C-alpha positions in Angstrom: -28.0 -32.6 -57.0 -25.9 -34.3 -54.4 -24.3 -37.7 -55.3 -26.2 -39.3 -52.4 -29.5 -38.2 -53.8 -28.6 -39.4 -57.3 -27.8 -42.9 -55.8 -31.2 -42.9 -54.0 -33.1 -42.0 -57.1 -31.3 -44.7 -59.1 -32.1 -47.3 -56.4 -35.7 -46.3 -56.3 -36.1 -46.9 -60.0 -35.2 -50.6 -59.5 -33.3 -50.8 -62.9 -32.5 -54.3 -64.2 -30.8 -55.8 -67.2 -29.9 -59.3 -68.4 -27.2 -59.4 -65.7 -29.6 -58.6 -62.9 -30.6 -55.6 -60.8 -28.5 -52.4 -60.8 -27.7 -52.9 -57.1 -25.5 -55.9 -58.0 -23.5 -53.9 -60.6 -20.0 -53.3 -59.4 -19.8 -49.8 -60.8 -23.0 -48.9 -59.0 -21.7 -50.4 -55.8 -18.6 -48.3 -56.1 -20.7 -45.2 -56.8 -22.8 -45.9 -53.7 -19.7 -46.3 -51.6 -18.3 -43.0 -53.0 -21.5 -41.3 -52.1 -21.4 -42.6 -48.6 -17.8 -41.6 -48.1 -18.6 -38.2 -49.5 -21.4 -37.8 -47.1 -19.1 -38.9 -44.2 -16.5 -36.4 -45.3 -19.0 -33.5 -45.4 -20.4 -34.4 -42.0 -16.8 -34.5 -40.6 -16.0 -31.1 -42.1 -19.1 -29.7 -40.5 -18.2 -31.2 -37.1 -14.6 -29.9 -37.4 -15.9 -26.4 -38.3 -18.3 -26.4 -35.3 -15.5 -27.5 -33.0 -13.2 -24.7 -34.3 -16.0 -22.2 -33.7 -16.6 -23.5 -30.2 -12.9 -23.4 -29.3 -12.5 -19.8 -30.5 
């Protein structure tokens, strides 16, 4: 399962504890940012590959 999908599943569960909702947890925020940067990296790699194929 992709990290992005894991984050979406966790968000949809709406977990909470005494400290508040999961979305306010600094570790979860870092995980979400990591998932977004991973998705950006994957998209960039796909775009770079398509460009290379086009230029060949």
